[in-house]
Steps between C-alpha positions, in 0.01 A plus 500: 500500500375491142153624392395147431599391844314789661186421300519133601527586866206742475277236331589239750458716808200450732437876541456539124228237473326630809482849330376335178227319692394818679477683167285226350273488802465878493402492133254222557342694788477820292349321200249306719405811688454703178285224345290472821452882513396532136268202528327647803472851353404403152282208634618285212250242392213665690173563309205684643184534293362855462131499589237679294419833664345660190305340225559531124350845477136417437411462864673625811446272795759555777494783754821624672347386833514138379857503362676418833275194546563381139874530554507334842732205496650575162802690636411790273445865585319782336541876442236748381650726238212744469121546464333552165174682456235243405154625601326189384693272737500449878775689679813281536425265205825357366541604140865419428766266633867450422619230457205346322336180640688182423195351333521776248877560470628156574775653718581431869667718759704458816349534844520858636419649160285811517197505262433858390137597483279790379154540650197695405345804677163649435597863543782733421577863556480768232641850508263792527559731195516877521143623478495838678401782255404249230160498345242258650469297178878470459540399868228235473654351188849499661370332816334222292821451301712424814237259636311714752135613520364844584208689645450872482416767756435861387597809690461867422810633328634762266642222284197293396573160353846471654607241757569685825581199724520125491391288799516135602281384790426860585865617521687704243776311319801621306631428158697173486309344797469118476142367502358153456378446150122549445492745794245786486646847522291813547554791262417835644404711199433871486172640363356838445410681820302784348179314396590488130228342291592190306315334209317181579651212307267262312518153654212336314590161347830471687605228741565599854877483439477712185285760686763520779768554242300777339435676830866475585564713198271760642695587807277613789198271440414182692302193387234303688358195331171338579446144364250294702546206258876482559570217748848398403812670366426344160157658507651841563748446220215431248257762619427793267392849610155587361433823697673763706437801709575775441440431130753592243428747225605827348531756779459237780753615767562404861735644767840352547482213751147401413394133469356352183266211580481235232240223476622175348321183383583155370222517247598808312287606198604808303189714503660800327301605191674444171506790254364388163657678206273500186 
């Protein structure tokens, strides 16, 4: 049989057209299934408005506790990326969202989309620097730099003026310890144990803070301030020392560890006599 004859018999056979039909139906099923799958996964034509979870930056209004309620019924989810130190805001205030609100960006999303958020926190940890064997003044400056506060306790030591120990809530802490910012740490500082006499610093005309700074420079002396007029912290910041005991002067000495009592007033008048040069 010739090739033409065989071809004619094939095209006119029932089995051939049944196979062709099966192939067509299979392709239709594959194409329809693929289109249905992609439409369901890509959610073609679906538009969900992104709600406003954070304002334009001038005023933060939404807390993380309220986000789930705001997203209820939208088909959207959320994820907190991290917390950012913002001491002026309430903990959990939403300060960033991605994607942006639809009213601002003009863009819509599909249901199931996760909105990424950043929230505020009012505290953060800072690392305790190495202070042991450092001078008191250096240690205090370093503590302030990292965001901590300090108070000082003096103990007898052969290395006066050096930091012997650092404590937090009564317990010694090591270098590198993580503490909440603005925490108060206690510096244990050595002072002379042999009763060495120290000169009395002149505190006249200084503020209470300036007087404390000057006494800190004279390791081994303590300061007590009396200011009956000082009612508020602002009063204490403005008060000026107009007298002290023991008085300062040439040859005025006190034992190490002594307390200098300063008397401060809000109505300071400089009564020191002026020297008139003719």
